All heavy atoms as an XYZ file, in Angstrom:
900
protein
N       0.817     -1.116      0.002
C       0.000     -0.018      0.097
C       0.905      1.244     -0.030
O       1.868      1.335      0.796
C      -0.842     -0.051      1.191
C      -1.946      1.038      1.251
S      -3.102      0.735      2.568
C      -3.192      2.241      3.331
N       0.583      2.118     -0.843
C       1.397      3.467     -0.955
C       1.134      4.252      0.251
O       0.034      4.286      0.745
C       0.905      4.120     -2.301
N       2.223      5.099      0.557
C       1.911      5.907      1.679
C       0.919      6.995      1.332
O       0.904      7.439      0.234
C       3.377      6.511      1.960
C       4.107      6.302      0.713
C       3.466      5.137      0.056
N       0.202      7.515      2.312
C      -0.680      8.520      2.107
C      -0.103      9.832      1.721
O       0.999     10.196      2.290
C      -1.555      8.880      3.368
O      -2.400      7.790      3.669
N      -0.582     10.551      0.669
C      -0.007     11.790      0.205
C      -0.437     12.800      1.202
O      -1.328     12.799      2.049
C      -0.611     12.163     -1.181
O      -1.908     12.434     -0.953
N       0.468     13.900      1.229
C       0.220     15.063      2.181
C      -1.162     15.564      1.876
O      -1.920     16.013      2.790
C       1.360     16.092      1.969
C       1.371     17.082      3.075
C       2.561     17.924      2.787
C       2.729     19.090      4.053
N       3.768     19.852      3.966
N      -1.592     15.646      0.644
C      -2.921     16.118      0.341
C      -3.953     15.307      0.997
O      -4.981     15.848      1.577
C      -3.114     16.261     -1.236
C      -4.453     16.713     -1.639
C      -4.681     18.105     -1.317
C      -4.534     16.554     -3.247
N      -3.790     14.047      0.859
C      -4.854     13.190      1.428
C      -4.990     13.347      3.013
O      -5.994     13.384      3.628
C      -4.620     11.710      1.191
C      -5.571     10.751      1.692
C      -5.246      9.278      1.296
N      -5.266      9.179     -0.105
C      -4.834      8.094     -0.796
N      -4.237      7.086     -0.216
N      -4.821      7.936     -2.123
N      -3.702     13.401      3.596
C      -3.701     13.614      5.152
C      -4.346     14.921      5.467
O      -5.157     14.984      6.484
C      -2.317     13.578      5.540
C      -2.173     13.958      7.076
C      -1.672     12.150      5.394
N      -3.947     15.987      4.823
C      -4.628     17.345      5.086
C      -6.189     17.347      4.814
O      -6.850     17.923      5.661
C      -4.024     18.416      4.296
C      -2.497     18.662      4.717
C      -2.308     19.109      6.065
O      -3.197     19.631      6.650
N      -1.101     18.919      6.611
N      -6.550     16.594      3.789
C      -8.024     16.620      3.486
C      -8.742     15.909      4.629
O      -9.726     16.229      5.026
C      -8.222     15.858      2.110
O      -7.541     16.591      1.091
C      -9.671     15.700      1.778
N      -8.154     14.745      5.077
C      -8.780     13.939      6.217
C      -8.844     14.771      7.453
O      -9.872     14.807      8.168
C      -8.003     12.699      6.454
O      -8.079     11.880      5.366
N      -7.810     15.627      7.749
C      -7.804     16.453      8.969
C      -8.794     17.517      8.816
O      -9.635     17.816      9.807
C      -6.448     17.132      9.117
N      -8.977     18.050      7.538
C     -10.005     19.102      7.441
C     -11.444     18.515      7.592
O     -12.235     19.122      8.295
C      -9.873     19.760      6.087
C     -10.882     20.908      5.685
C     -10.863     21.998      6.619
C     -10.619     21.288      4.282
N     -11.614     17.309      7.019
C     -13.024     16.775      7.139
C     -13.312     16.453      8.592
O     -14.419     16.680      9.089
C     -13.029     15.425      6.303
C     -13.054     15.684      4.881
C     -12.744     14.426      3.974
O     -12.142     13.465      4.512
N     -13.269     14.444      2.823
N     -12.267     15.941      9.327
C     -12.506     15.641     10.785
C     -12.846     16.886     11.554
O     -13.803     16.907     12.403
C     -11.221     15.090     11.435
C     -11.329     14.729     12.903
C     -10.058     14.189     13.440
N      -8.943     15.070     13.080
C      -8.681     16.177     13.797
N      -9.354     16.624     14.751
N      -7.570     16.945     13.574
N     -12.104     17.924     11.237
C     -12.395     19.261     12.008
C     -13.753     19.777     11.615
O     -14.393     20.299     12.574
C     -11.259     20.234     11.653
C      -9.952     20.032     12.210
C      -8.946     20.984     11.636
C      -9.969     20.244     13.825
N     -14.278     19.620     10.517
C     -15.591     20.109     10.143
C     -16.579     19.397     10.899
O     -17.498     19.907     11.479
C     -15.800     20.042      8.532
C     -14.891     21.050      7.939
C     -17.223     20.238      8.222
C     -14.706     20.766      6.321
N     -16.459     17.990     10.962
C     -17.450     17.166     11.725
C     -17.276     17.588     13.258
O     -18.333     17.543     13.825
C     -17.054     15.702     11.525
C     -17.399     15.141     10.207
C     -17.080     13.658     10.021
C     -17.261     13.227      8.546
N     -16.817     11.800      8.483
N     -16.140     17.853     13.707
C     -16.002     18.084     15.076
C     -16.717     19.486     15.528
O     -17.342     19.502     16.486
C     -14.522     18.248     15.442
C     -14.186     18.492     16.786
C     -12.620     18.632     17.157
O     -11.860     17.872     16.379
O     -12.181     19.163     18.078
N     -16.527     20.453     14.548
C     -17.236     21.656     14.884
C     -18.776     21.558     14.788
O     -19.404     21.950     15.678
C     -16.848     22.757     13.914
C     -17.493     24.065     14.158
C     -17.381     25.046     13.215
O     -17.515     24.767     11.969
O     -17.384     26.306     13.514
N     -19.250     20.694     13.942
C     -20.743     20.413     13.789
C     -21.117     19.734     15.020
O     -22.246     20.036     15.585
C     -20.956     19.556     12.500
N     -20.418     18.912     15.588
C     -20.785     18.135     16.726
C     -20.828     19.050     18.054
O     -21.652     18.857     18.862
C     -19.901     16.879     17.168
O     -18.614     17.199     17.562
N     -19.909     20.006     18.061
C     -19.952     21.023     19.119
C     -21.132     21.910     18.998
O     -21.728     22.268     20.138
C     -18.606     21.852     19.193
C     -17.473     21.124     19.865
C     -16.299     20.949     19.143
C     -17.517     20.729     21.123
C     -15.229     20.331     19.739
C     -16.389     20.153     21.768
C     -15.242     19.894     20.966
O     -14.201     19.239     21.586
N     -21.563     22.311     17.881
C     -22.894     23.058     17.650
C     -23.999     22.277     18.123
O     -24.930     22.818     18.828
C     -22.937     23.508     16.232
C     -22.004     24.682     15.920
N     -22.182     25.915     16.523
C     -20.841     24.772     15.176
C     -21.186     26.754     16.005
N     -20.490     26.105     15.247
N     -24.019     20.980     17.792
C     -25.207     20.157     18.174
C     -25.172     20.149     19.765
O     -26.177     20.145     20.385
C     -25.010     18.791     17.478
C     -26.123     17.824     17.827
C     -25.963     16.601     17.008
C     -27.143     15.616     17.240
N     -27.047     14.308     16.580
N     -24.045     19.809     20.287
C     -23.880     19.686     21.710
C     -24.390     20.948     22.525
O     -25.064     20.961     23.442
C     -22.441     19.461     22.197
C     -22.283     19.232     23.543
C     -20.699     18.867     23.945
O     -20.063     18.253     23.124
O     -20.219     19.368     25.021
N     -24.032     22.150     21.826
C     -24.436     23.454     22.389
C     -25.948     23.567     22.391
O     -26.586     23.999     23.408
C     -23.873     24.552     21.380
C     -23.676     25.960     21.913
C     -22.809     26.044     23.159
C     -23.229     26.850     20.869
N     -26.647     23.088     21.294
C     -28.065     23.124     21.254
C     -28.577     22.304     22.249
O     -29.552     22.621     22.981
C     -28.505     22.719     19.860
C     -28.252     23.690     18.770
C     -28.675     23.207     17.416
O     -29.533     22.286     17.372
O     -28.189     23.704     16.442
N     -28.093     21.082     22.473
C     -28.664     20.199     23.452
C     -28.447     20.755     24.840
O     -29.402     20.578     25.693
C     -27.925     18.657     23.370
C     -28.210     17.981     22.058
C     -27.356     16.762     21.897
O     -26.239     16.645     22.525
N     -27.831     15.963     21.019
N     -27.326     21.281     25.172
C     -27.092     21.920     26.551
C     -28.058     23.057     26.673
O     -28.640     23.174     27.893
C     -25.691     22.421     26.606
C     -24.711     21.220     26.717
C     -23.194     21.693     26.505
O     -23.025     22.748     25.942
N     -22.380     20.911     27.187
N     -28.384     23.860     25.655
C     -29.355     24.986     25.906
C     -30.663     24.449     26.194
O     -31.410     25.027     26.923
C     -29.291     25.891     24.552
C     -27.958     26.683     24.541
C     -27.817     27.437     23.257
O     -28.535     27.116     22.202
O     -27.015     28.294     23.202
N     -30.992     23.437     25.460
C     -32.303     22.668     25.719
C     -32.454     22.153     27.078
O     -33.495     22.454     27.697
N     -31.385     21.518     27.640
C     -31.450     21.029     28.966
C     -31.533     22.129     30.010
O     -32.203     22.025     30.911
C     -30.254     20.150     29.247
C     -30.215     18.754     28.547
C     -29.199     17.842     29.011
N     -27.855     18.280     28.872
C     -27.092     17.975     27.768
N     -27.611     17.245     26.817
N     -25.799     18.412     27.685
N     -30.799     23.307     29.745
C     -30.946     24.460     30.551
C     -32.349     25.040     30.654
O     -32.996     25.265     31.741
C     -29.831     25.450     30.196
C     -28.404     25.049     30.568
C     -30.195     26.822     30.983
C     -27.435     25.835     29.987
N     -32.917     25.213     29.439
C     -34.314     25.621     29.356
C     -35.297     24.688     30.169
O     -36.186     25.306     30.783
C     -34.742     25.754     27.918
O     -33.935     26.612     27.260
N     -35.129     23.457     30.008
C     -36.008     22.541     30.705
C     -35.799     22.664     32.244
O     -36.842     22.675     33.019
C     -35.595     21.135     30.225
C     -36.616     20.026     30.672
C     -36.004     18.699     30.119
C     -37.056     18.136     29.203
N     -36.560     16.726     28.833
N     -34.523     22.701     32.632
C     -34.318     22.874     34.034
C     -34.862     24.173     34.645
O     -35.303     24.282     35.728
C     -32.893     22.805     34.353
C     -32.206     21.373     34.363
C     -30.629     21.482     34.366
C     -32.732     20.490     35.550
N     -34.777     25.340     33.893
C     -35.373     26.579     34.240
C     -36.859     26.442     34.350
O     -37.366     27.164     35.110
C     -34.775     27.698     33.340
C     -33.319     28.047     33.422
C     -32.813     28.905     32.471
O     -33.425     29.087     31.348
O     -31.857     29.617     32.761
N     -37.441     25.825     33.390
C     -38.800     25.679     33.327
C     -39.445     24.824     34.523
O     -40.596     25.159     35.044
C     -39.320     25.063     32.024
N     -38.686     23.788     34.916
C     -39.172     22.888     35.995
C     -38.069     22.926     37.143
O     -37.385     21.911     37.271
C     -39.319     21.502     35.483
C     -40.341     21.440     34.312
O     -41.367     22.100     34.494
N     -40.111     20.570     33.362
N     -37.997     23.985     37.893
C     -37.021     23.939     38.946
C     -37.434     23.175     40.252
O     -36.852     23.329     41.291
C     -36.860     25.494     39.373
C     -38.277     26.066     38.990
C     -38.704     25.143     37.826
N     -38.338     22.313     40.145
C     -38.945     21.609     41.306
C     -38.110     20.399     41.711
O     -38.228     19.949     42.875
C     -40.328     21.042     40.952
O     -40.255     20.096     39.789
N     -37.112     20.012     40.949
C     -36.245     18.847     41.437
C     -35.403     19.341     42.559
O     -35.106     20.545     42.624
C     -35.327     18.456     40.207
C     -36.022     17.742     39.093
C     -35.043     17.224     38.076
O     -33.996     16.718     38.396
O     -35.366     17.193     36.836
N     -35.106     18.354     43.395
C     -34.254     18.655     44.574
C     -32.905     19.251     44.210
O     -32.574     20.260     44.830
C     -34.019     17.449     45.386
C     -35.271     16.882     45.916
O     -36.293     17.535     46.088
O     -35.360     15.635     46.235
N     -32.251     18.830     43.200
C     -30.963     19.297     42.861
C     -30.952     20.093     41.599
O     -29.912     20.087     40.872
C     -29.885     18.186     42.795
C     -30.322     17.043     41.724
O     -31.397     17.184     41.176
N     -29.476     16.133     41.514
N     -32.038     20.678     41.256
C     -32.177     21.515     40.024
C     -31.195     22.579     39.974
O     -30.527     22.814     38.954
C     -33.623     22.036     39.859
N     -30.913     23.249     41.039
C     -29.977     24.488     41.145
C     -28.670     23.939     40.771
O     -27.829     24.569     39.995
C     -29.984     25.061     42.451
C     -29.257     26.421     42.547
C     -29.410     27.057     43.909
O     -30.575     27.069     44.389
O     -28.430     27.571     44.410
N     -28.118     22.848     41.304
C     -26.806     22.185     41.105
C     -26.779     21.733     39.684
O     -25.744     22.069     38.979
C     -26.653     20.993     42.010
C     -25.376     20.185     41.733
C     -24.061     20.763     42.010
C     -25.428     18.980     41.044
C     -22.930     19.965     41.697
C     -24.296     18.289     40.764
C     -23.056     18.820     41.001
O     -21.904     18.152     40.804
N     -27.783     21.163     39.098
C     -27.761     20.586     37.776
C     -27.649     21.794     36.838
O     -27.025     21.856     35.758
C     -28.984     19.765     37.431
C     -29.167     18.381     38.191
C     -30.400     17.713     37.906
C     -27.927     17.583     37.637
N     -28.464     22.859     37.062
C     -28.461     24.039     36.237
C     -27.129     24.756     36.219
O     -26.514     25.161     35.153
C     -29.487     25.057     36.711
C     -29.864     26.276     35.921
C     -30.344     25.694     34.491
C     -30.878     27.046     36.598
N     -26.367     24.719     37.350
C     -25.057     25.261     37.399
C     -24.209     24.425     36.654
O     -23.270     24.915     35.826
C     -24.540     25.413     38.883
C     -23.169     25.855     39.063
C     -22.811     25.791     40.494
C     -21.297     26.303     40.638
N     -20.845     26.111     41.928
N     -24.284     23.110     36.762
C     -23.402     22.130     35.910
C     -23.618     22.407     34.443
O     -22.679     22.400     33.563
C     -23.551     20.790     36.359
C     -23.210     20.402     37.805
C     -21.735     20.569     37.894
O     -21.294     21.664     38.374
N     -20.996     19.571     37.594
N     -24.853     22.480     34.040
C     -25.170     22.540     32.640
C     -24.762     23.942     32.099
O     -24.185     24.019     30.996
C     -26.656     22.497     32.339
C     -27.247     21.092     32.531
C     -26.673     20.152     31.511
O     -26.322     20.534     30.391
O     -26.652     18.952     31.743
N     -24.805     24.879     32.841
C     -24.369     26.373     32.444
C     -22.745     26.222     32.283
O     -22.135     26.861     31.370
C     -24.685     27.329     33.337
C     -26.211     27.625     33.308
C     -26.552     28.947     34.117
N     -27.994     29.302     33.869
C     -28.784     29.648     34.837
N     -28.384     29.824     36.066
N     -30.000     29.925     34.457
N     -22.120     25.564     33.138
C     -20.704     25.489     33.066
C     -20.278     24.717     31.900
O     -19.340     25.105     31.158
C     -20.047     24.829     34.372
C     -18.617     24.660     34.298
C     -18.038     23.963     35.694
O     -18.832     23.774     36.580
N     -16.800     23.828     35.666
N     -21.012     23.635     31.569
C     -20.686     22.887     30.333
C     -20.973     23.616     29.073
O     -20.086     23.471     28.091
C     -21.517     21.587     30.429
N     -21.997     24.357     29.112
C     -22.353     25.338     27.952
C     -21.257     26.278     27.707
O     -20.730     26.569     26.514
C     -23.611     26.009     28.288
C     -24.089     26.964     27.160
C     -24.622     26.230     26.002
C     -25.249     27.949     27.714
N     -20.617     26.947     28.735
C     -19.508     27.815     28.667
C     -18.250     27.181     28.098
O     -17.561     27.781     27.197
C     -19.386     28.582     29.941
C     -20.475     29.600     30.346
C     -20.768     30.585     29.206
O     -19.774     31.197     28.670
O     -21.966     30.693     28.885
N     -18.023     26.036     28.511
C     -16.849     25.313     28.051
C     -16.996     24.989     26.650
O     -16.076     25.073     25.798
C     -16.666     24.053     28.899
C     -16.097     24.281     30.361
C     -16.148     23.117     31.253
O     -16.391     22.009     30.685
O     -15.854     23.228     32.437
N     -18.195     24.542     26.144
C     -18.444     24.233     24.826
C     -18.290     25.502     23.921
O     -17.670     25.470     22.842
C     -19.827     23.702     24.600
O     -19.842     22.469     25.284
C     -20.063     23.325     23.133
N     -18.727     26.609     24.366
C     -18.673     27.862     23.778
C     -17.145     28.405     23.507
O     -16.788     28.893     22.554
C     -19.363     29.032     24.445
C     -20.916     29.011     24.246
C     -21.585     30.041     24.904
C     -23.099     30.119     24.740
N     -23.683     31.183     25.517
N     -16.304     27.956     24.545
C     -14.915     28.320     24.431
C     -14.173     27.528     23.458
O     -13.079     27.864     22.955
C     -14.260     28.256     25.813
C     -14.658     29.275     26.774
C     -14.105     29.019     28.191
C     -14.518     30.072     29.174
N     -14.049     29.862     30.478
N     -14.653     26.274     23.373
C     -13.951     25.355     22.343
C     -14.142     25.733     20.842
O     -13.195     25.522     20.047
C     -14.306     23.911     22.568
C     -13.829     22.961     21.621
C     -13.751     23.466     24.029
N     -15.344     26.072     20.616
C     -15.674     26.421     19.074
C     -14.697     27.338     18.388
O     -14.249     26.977     17.332
C     -17.153     26.748     19.089
C     -18.144     25.579     19.358
C     -17.466     27.361     17.606
C     -19.535     26.001     19.461
N     -14.339     28.411     19.060
C     -13.452     29.353     18.220
C     -12.075     28.663     17.912
O     -11.519     28.874     16.946
C     -13.276     30.613     19.150
C     -14.349     30.597     19.978
C     -14.843     29.166     20.246
N     -11.604     27.787     18.832
C     -10.355     27.093     18.637
C     -10.500     26.100     17.485
O      -9.619     26.026     16.555
C     -10.012     26.357     19.920
O      -9.946     27.237     21.078
C      -8.611     25.617     19.728
N     -11.547     25.412     17.423
C     -11.808     24.538     16.329
C     -11.888     25.276     14.985
O     -11.387     24.864     13.996
C     -13.100     23.633     16.568
C     -13.456     22.731     15.362
C     -12.850     22.790     17.722
N     -12.678     26.354     15.061
C     -12.755     27.162     13.868
C     -11.369     27.761     13.347
O     -11.078     27.663     12.140
C     -13.732     28.373     14.005
C     -15.063     28.021     14.122
C     -15.990     29.211     14.199
N     -16.278     29.886     13.090
C     -16.914     29.532     12.003
N     -17.699     28.412     12.157
N     -17.118     30.257     10.897
N     -10.569     28.050     14.232
C      -9.224     28.511     13.867
C      -8.385     27.390     13.185
O      -7.650     27.418     12.178
C      -8.295     28.998     15.088
C      -7.118     29.567     14.725
C      -7.009     30.755     13.639
O      -7.944     31.521     13.609
O      -6.094     30.724     12.836
N      -8.449     26.148     13.710
C      -7.889     24.941     13.188
C      -8.444     24.735     11.820
O      -7.698     24.278     10.854
C      -8.057     23.645     14.024
C      -7.258     23.879     15.407
C      -7.520     22.596     16.228
C      -6.727     22.716     17.513
N      -7.006     21.492     18.365
N      -9.685     24.867     11.654
C     -10.378     24.699     10.240
C      -9.730     25.719      9.339
O      -9.303     25.313      8.244
C     -11.931     24.881     10.277
C     -12.476     23.692     11.053
C     -12.426     24.880      8.870
C     -14.094     23.894     11.343
N      -9.549     26.999      9.687
C      -8.916     27.970      8.808
C      -7.566     27.479      8.362
O      -7.151     27.662      7.227
C      -9.017     29.371      9.534
C      -8.121     30.337      8.759
C     -10.398     29.869      9.715
N      -6.707     27.145      9.358
C      -5.410     26.880      9.222
C      -5.219     25.535      8.207
O      -4.548     25.500      7.212
C      -4.684     26.487     10.444
C      -4.364     27.675     11.304
C      -3.924     27.362     12.657
O      -3.702     26.116     13.057
N      -3.617     28.309     13.496
N      -6.079     24.525      8.453
C      -6.040     23.331      7.770
C      -6.564     23.612      6.292
O      -6.065     23.038      5.326
C      -6.806     22.126      8.426
O      -6.318     22.061      9.710
C      -6.658     20.830      7.674
N      -7.582     24.465      6.200
C      -8.215     24.819      4.882
C      -7.127     25.422      4.029
O      -6.974     25.016      2.866
C      -9.354     25.735      5.097
C     -10.018     26.273      3.840
C     -10.800     25.114      3.102
C     -11.153     27.277      4.210
N      -6.329     26.308      4.681
C      -5.235     27.005      3.841
C      -4.202     25.927      3.498
O      -3.753     26.002      2.298
C      -4.591     28.087      4.809
C      -5.400     29.271      4.967
C      -4.770     30.313      5.984
O      -3.886     29.926      6.716
N      -5.376     31.439      5.991
N      -3.924     24.973      4.351
C      -2.997     23.954      3.958
C      -3.467     23.137      2.801
O      -2.600     22.839      1.996
C      -2.634     23.082      5.255
C      -1.846     23.862      6.328
C      -1.710     23.013      7.561
O      -2.378     22.013      7.789
N      -0.898     23.402      8.496
N      -4.746     22.711      2.812
C      -5.200     21.887      1.733
C      -5.219     22.767      0.547
O      -4.832     22.184     -0.614
C      -6.661     21.431      2.047
C      -7.331     20.820      0.848
C      -6.677     20.577      3.262
N      -5.576     24.073      0.503
C      -5.492     24.809     -0.660
C      -4.074     24.959     -1.243
O      -3.793     24.883     -2.497
C      -6.170     26.202     -0.441
C      -7.605     26.113     -0.246
C      -8.224     27.540      0.128
O      -7.620     28.289      0.876
O      -9.383     27.787     -0.336
N      -3.160     25.144     -0.322
C      -1.736     25.197     -0.751
C      -1.258     23.833     -1.412
O      -0.571     23.854     -2.419
C      -0.818     25.366      0.445
C      -0.932     26.920      0.930
C      -0.075     27.119      2.262
O       0.645     26.287      2.626
O      -0.359     28.081      2.945
N      -1.653     22.752     -0.848
C      -1.377     21.361     -1.376
C      -1.948     21.288     -2.780
O      -1.391     20.664     -3.697
C      -1.727     20.265     -0.401
C      -0.872     20.077      0.631
C       0.556     19.803      0.315
O       0.875     19.020     -0.519
O       1.483     20.410      0.940
N      -3.154     21.762     -2.960
C      -3.778     21.661     -4.377
C      -3.079     22.553     -5.263
O      -2.917     22.141     -6.441
C      -5.304     22.205     -4.217
C      -6.268     21.198     -3.629
C      -7.730     21.928     -3.392
C      -6.540     19.989     -4.563
N      -2.658     23.715     -4.847
C      -1.764     24.521     -5.694
C      -0.447     23.921     -6.038
O       0.057     23.916     -7.169
C      -1.527     25.986     -5.113
C      -2.821     26.827     -5.083
C      -3.297     27.120     -6.450
O      -2.550     27.379     -7.327
O      -4.531     27.087     -6.640
N       0.171     23.336     -5.057
C       1.443     22.572     -5.264
C       1.271     21.384     -6.255
O       2.031     21.212     -7.130
C       2.017     22.018     -3.953
C       2.536     23.069     -3.041
O       2.803     24.301     -3.407
N       2.664     22.793     -1.789
N       0.161     20.719     -6.068
C      -0.131     19.557     -6.903
C      -0.316     20.099     -8.398
O       0.151     19.424     -9.330
C      -1.400     18.917     -6.499
C      -1.738     17.683     -7.362
O      -0.986     16.676     -7.431
N      -2.846     17.670     -7.910
N      -0.986     21.195     -8.596
C      -1.183     21.632     -9.854
C       0.077     22.129    -10.489
O       0.407     21.869    -11.648
C      -2.102     22.929     -9.826
C      -2.653     23.422    -11.136
C      -3.432     24.741    -11.079
C      -4.767     24.336    -10.377
N      -5.732     25.548    -10.378
N       0.987     22.745     -9.802
C       2.360     23.274    -10.209
C       3.294     21.982    -10.555
O       3.993     22.190    -11.407
C       3.018     24.042     -9.085
N       3.094     20.941     -9.866
C       3.783     19.815    -10.067
C       3.261     18.999    -11.216
O       3.826     17.821    -11.487
C       4.015     18.934     -8.841
C       4.692     19.640     -7.696
C       4.734     18.923     -6.392
O       4.071     17.804     -6.361
O       5.337     19.431     -5.496
N       2.234     19.366    -11.821
C       1.717     18.640    -12.962
C       0.675     17.604    -12.497
O       0.595     16.456    -13.174
N       0.049     17.658    -11.446
C      -0.951     16.728    -11.071
C      -0.430     15.351    -10.606
O      -0.775     14.295    -11.064
N       0.517     15.431     -9.651
C       1.087     14.206     -9.010
C       0.058     13.381     -8.227
O       0.083     12.142     -8.360
C       2.286     14.618     -8.084
C       2.888     13.390     -7.534
C       3.263     15.393     -8.916
N      -0.862     14.098     -7.432
C      -1.891     13.380     -6.618
C      -2.913     12.753     -7.553
O      -3.127     13.162     -8.687
C      -2.528     14.266     -5.715
N      -3.640     11.768     -6.981
C      -4.527     10.948     -7.879
C      -5.769     11.880     -7.982
O      -6.095     12.910     -7.202
C      -5.030      9.707     -7.160
O      -5.795     10.033     -5.982
N      -6.520     11.756     -9.132
C      -7.680     12.534     -9.343
C      -8.645     12.391     -8.064
O      -9.373     13.302     -7.777
C      -8.375     11.983    -10.646
O      -7.485     11.952    -11.725
C      -9.587     12.839    -11.022
N      -8.802     11.263     -7.646
C      -9.722     11.002     -6.341
C      -9.409     11.825     -5.254
O     -10.141     12.524     -4.670
C      -9.685      9.508     -5.997
C     -10.611      9.180     -4.873
C     -10.537      7.734     -4.384
O      -9.957      6.984     -5.117
O     -11.123      7.399     -3.333
N      -8.016     11.886     -4.924
C      -7.490     12.770     -3.882
C      -7.872     14.263     -4.189
O      -8.238     15.012     -3.284
C      -6.055     12.601     -3.668
C      -5.710     11.194     -2.998
O      -6.565     10.526     -2.557
O      -4.398     10.906     -2.975
N      -7.786     14.730     -5.370
C      -7.867     16.110     -5.643
C      -9.320     16.473     -5.629
O      -9.750     17.395     -4.989
C      -7.366     16.439     -7.122
C      -7.766     17.803     -7.634
C      -5.887     16.259     -7.233
N     -10.230     15.511     -6.089
C     -11.621     15.721     -6.013
C     -12.065     15.870     -4.466
O     -12.846     16.679     -4.103
C     -12.393     14.522     -6.671
O     -12.010     14.506     -8.013
C     -13.870     14.749     -6.584
N     -11.644     14.854     -3.714
C     -11.937     14.985     -2.247
C     -11.459     16.175     -1.612
O     -12.121     16.685     -0.702
C     -11.367     13.664     -1.568
C     -12.088     12.374     -1.803
C     -11.562     11.213     -1.018
C     -12.452      9.923     -1.380
N     -11.881      8.767     -0.600
N     -10.231     16.559     -1.920
C      -9.617     17.805     -1.338
C     -10.599     19.024     -1.686
O     -10.823     19.881     -0.961
C      -8.230     18.048     -1.908
N     -10.997     19.185     -2.981
C     -11.819     20.195     -3.411
C     -13.164     20.175     -2.779
O     -13.653     21.324     -2.371
C     -11.978     20.242     -4.879
C     -10.643     20.576     -5.726
C     -11.057     20.556     -7.193
C      -9.710     20.967     -7.971
N      -9.840     20.892     -9.399
N     -13.777     18.995     -2.541
C     -14.972     18.918     -1.883
C     -14.800     19.366     -0.427
O     -15.608     19.935      0.221
C     -15.513     17.563     -1.827
C     -15.963     17.060     -3.252
C     -16.341     15.499     -3.330
O     -16.078     14.777     -2.312
O     -16.798     15.087     -4.421
N     -13.671     18.944      0.225
C     -13.387     19.286      1.726
C     -13.120     20.707      1.883
O     -13.586     21.400      2.713
C     -12.163     18.622      2.110
N     -12.548     21.475      0.765
C     -12.342     22.924      0.862
C     -13.691     23.577      0.683
O     -13.957     24.568      1.406
C     -11.441     23.276     -0.451
C     -11.520     24.825     -0.632
C     -10.054     22.926     -0.066
N     -14.571     23.092     -0.145
C     -15.850     23.721     -0.244
C     -16.648     23.577      1.041
O     -17.252     24.465      1.491
C     -16.654     23.109     -1.400
N     -16.600     22.374      1.674
C     -17.226     22.149      2.907
C     -16.606     23.079      3.986
O     -17.445     23.560      4.822
C     -17.220     20.652      3.449
N     -15.356     23.148      4.046
C     -14.774     23.997      4.939
C     -15.041     25.419      4.943
O     -15.456     26.138      5.888
N     -15.226     25.907      3.699
C     -15.645     27.405      3.449
C     -17.147     27.509      3.893
O     -17.490     28.593      4.394
C     -15.400     27.785      2.014
C     -13.884     27.935      1.682
C     -13.795     28.380      0.299
C     -12.260     28.755      0.038
N     -11.938     29.196     -1.370
N     -17.938     26.515      3.553
C     -19.268     26.520      3.948
C     -19.388     26.525      5.486
O     -20.284     27.381      6.025
C     -20.167     25.371      3.392
C     -21.520     25.348      3.573
C     -22.169     24.154      3.079
C     -23.650     24.069      3.511
N     -24.392     22.940      3.142
N     -18.538     25.790      6.077
C     -18.592     25.674      7.640
C     -18.221     26.976      8.185
O     -18.619     27.461      9.163
C     -17.705     24.585      8.064
N     -17.265     27.789      7.564
C     -16.890     28.970      8.041
C     -17.637     30.284      7.604
O     -17.483     31.383      7.880
C     -15.363     29.253      7.540
C     -14.293     28.385      8.102
C     -12.966     28.516      7.300
C     -14.234     28.478      9.551
N     -18.711     29.894      6.748
C     -19.547     30.941      6.126
C     -19.030     31.682      5.146
O     -19.403     32.849      4.767
N     -18.055     31.219      4.344
C     -17.428     31.937      3.252
C     -17.980     31.309      1.946
O     -18.504     30.113      1.935
C     -15.947     31.606      3.127
C     -15.195     32.054      4.464
C     -13.649     31.606      4.421
O     -13.201     30.977      3.360
N     -12.980     32.203      5.376
N     -17.845     32.015      0.852
C     -18.374     31.580     -0.457
C     -17.322     30.584     -1.002
O     -16.124     30.866     -0.959
C     -18.608     32.659     -1.473
O     -17.457     33.409     -1.579
N     -17.749     29.605     -1.489
C     -16.911     28.377     -1.947
C     -16.229     28.803     -3.311
O     -16.291     29.263     -4.305
C     -17.649     27.203     -2.132
């Protein structure tokens, strides 16, 4: 089996980061829902403690998202550079790798809210 190309590795990293960011956004929504539910029904014995814990988890999730976005930006730039290097070298990478990289770049720009 041939070693993975740098383009393939960077593409995989970008795809993973995009999925990771999406999961954090989903987690954020779930935490906000749990907080709303606890605020609506404060009758539980330990509701105050649970509410505090959920708010703390929400804040931690909010702090992680900018870091992941920055990693997406960096990895997106690396993938674009690898695509340019591949083009300059006369298309050394396989067509499949180039296609996946272009799809990952488009997905990364979409995740960042940029036009592809």
